[in-house]
C-alpha positions as CSV (number, residue, x, y, z in Angstrom):
1,M,57.5,115.9,79.4
2,Y,57.6,112.8,77.2
3,T,60.1,114.3,74.7
4,K,62.4,115.2,77.6
5,D,62.4,111.6,78.8
6,I,63.2,110.4,75.3
7,R,66.1,112.8,75.0
8,Q,67.5,111.8,78.4
9,A,67.2,108.1,77.4
10,A,69.0,108.8,74.1
11,V,71.8,110.6,75.9
12,Y,72.1,107.7,78.4
13,N,72.1,105.1,75.7
14,R,75.0,106.8,73.9
15,M,77.0,106.9,77.1
16,S,76.4,103.3,78.1
17,E,77.2,99.8,77.1
18,V,75.3,96.6,77.5
19,L,77.0,94.2,79.8
20,S,75.8,90.6,80.1
21,V,76.8,88.8,83.3
22,R,75.6,85.4,84.6
23,V,74.8,85.2,88.3
24,R,73.2,82.5,90.4
25,R,69.4,82.6,89.9
26,G,68.7,82.8,93.6
27,L,71.1,85.7,94.1
28,K,69.4,87.7,91.3
29,R,65.9,86.8,92.6
30,E,66.8,87.9,96.2
31,A,68.3,91.1,95.0
32,E,65.2,91.9,93.0
33,E,62.9,91.0,96.0
34,L,65.0,93.3,98.2
35,G,64.7,96.1,95.7
36,I,68.4,96.3,95.0
37,D,69.4,98.2,92.0
38,I,71.7,95.7,90.3
39,R,73.0,98.1,87.7
40,R,74.0,100.6,90.3
41,V,75.7,97.9,92.4
42,V,77.6,96.5,89.4
43,E,78.7,100.0,88.3
44,E,79.9,100.9,91.8
45,A,81.8,97.6,92.2
46,L,83.4,98.1,88.7
47,R,84.4,101.7,89.6
48,R,86.1,100.4,92.8
49,E,87.9,97.7,91.0
50,I,89.1,100.1,88.3
51,L,90.3,102.5,90.9
52,K,92.1,99.7,92.7
53,A,93.8,98.5,89.5
54,R,94.9,102.0,88.6
55,Q,96.4,102.5,92.0
56,E,98.2,99.2,91.7
57,R,99.5,100.1,88.3
58,F,100.6,103.5,89.5
59,R,102.3,101.9,92.5
60,G,104.3,99.6,90.1
61,V,105.3,102.6,87.9
62,L,106.4,104.5,91.0
63,E,108.4,101.6,92.4
64,R,110.2,101.2,89.0
65,A,110.9,104.9,88.8
66,L,112.2,105.0,92.4
67,K,114.5,102.1,91.7
68,G,115.9,103.9,88.6
69,M,116.4,107.0,90.7
70,H,118.0,105.1,93.6
71,L,115.5,106.6,96.1
72,S,113.5,104.8,98.7
73,E,109.7,105.5,99.0
74,E,110.3,107.4,102.2
75,E,112.9,109.6,100.6
76,W,110.6,110.3,97.7
77,V,107.7,111.2,100.1
78,L,110.0,113.6,102.0
79,A,111.2,115.2,98.8
80,V,107.6,115.8,97.6
81,R,106.6,117.2,101.0
82,E,109.6,119.5,101.0
83,S,108.8,120.8,97.5
84,R,105.2,121.5,98.5
85,R,106.4,123.5,101.5
86,E,108.6,125.6,99.3
87,R,105.7,126.8,97.2
């Protein structure tokens, strides 16, 4: 059992990075008192922000592409839907 835990920790350590963040002392203390898993909360918040940034970047790329094609967003959506129906 002990060696399994060590192997799992080794795999986790290779797949993770140390992140140092300063937060208000009271905020950290209250989170710990409430049993909040700070690492999980930070990872989830970071995942959400990454997704939001990717979506915004894609939206910008799409808008530039549509301008170059002289299509409105609605026309592009209709074209995509029509091509899906043809499959």
